[in-house]
C-alpha positions as CSV (number, residue, x, y, z in Angstrom):
1,X,64.2,136.7,140.4
2,X,62.0,139.6,141.5
3,X,65.0,141.4,142.9
4,X,66.5,141.3,139.4
5,X,63.3,142.9,137.9
6,X,62.0,139.5,136.7
7,X,58.4,138.4,137.4
8,X,58.3,135.5,139.9
9,X,55.4,133.2,140.7
10,X,55.5,130.3,143.2
11,X,53.5,127.3,142.2
12,X,52.3,125.4,145.3
13,X,49.5,123.1,146.3
14,X,46.8,124.3,148.8
15,X,48.5,122.5,151.6
16,X,51.7,124.6,151.3
17,X,50.2,128.1,150.9
18,X,50.9,129.1,154.5
19,X,54.5,127.9,154.2
20,X,55.0,129.8,150.9
21,X,53.6,133.0,152.4
22,X,56.0,132.7,155.4
23,X,58.9,132.0,153.2
24,X,58.1,135.0,151.0
25,X,57.9,137.3,154.0
26,X,61.2,136.0,155.3
27,X,62.8,136.6,152.0
28,X,61.3,140.2,152.0
29,X,58.9,139.3,149.1
30,X,55.5,139.6,150.9
31,X,53.8,140.3,147.5
32,X,55.0,137.1,145.9
33,X,52.3,135.8,143.5
34,X,51.2,132.3,144.1
35,X,49.6,129.9,141.7
36,X,47.7,127.5,144.0
37,X,47.0,124.0,142.7
38,X,44.7,121.4,144.4
39,X,46.2,119.1,147.0
40,X,47.4,116.4,146.8
41,X,48.8,115.9,143.3
42,X,51.1,112.9,143.8
43,X,48.3,110.4,144.5
44,X,46.1,111.4,141.6
45,X,46.2,109.5,138.3
46,X,48.3,111.1,135.6
47,X,45.3,112.0,133.4
48,X,43.8,113.9,136.2
49,X,47.0,115.8,137.0
50,X,47.2,116.7,133.3
51,X,43.7,118.1,133.4
52,X,44.6,120.1,136.5
53,X,47.7,121.5,134.7
54,X,45.6,122.5,131.7
55,X,43.0,124.2,133.9
56,X,45.6,126.3,135.8
57,X,48.0,127.0,132.8
58,X,46.1,130.2,131.9
59,X,46.2,131.6,135.5
60,X,49.9,130.9,135.7
61,X,50.6,132.8,132.5
62,X,48.4,135.6,133.7
63,X,50.3,135.8,137.0
64,X,53.6,135.9,135.1
65,X,52.2,138.9,133.1
66,X,52.0,137.1,129.7
67,X,49.3,138.8,127.6
68,X,46.4,136.6,126.6
């Protein structure tokens, strides 16, 4: 997407930040923006995951360049 002039943000959990950074460098996108969520998500109750999503929604929009 970034190669086409589109804003790109990778959404990852804390555990996968190093892998995301390696992949971004390997794809010649070292400046790829990351939205980092807490780890783990899959074992948390749905209401908690929804609260996390609400908490990080604004930072994701900001990383995408959406005006507030």
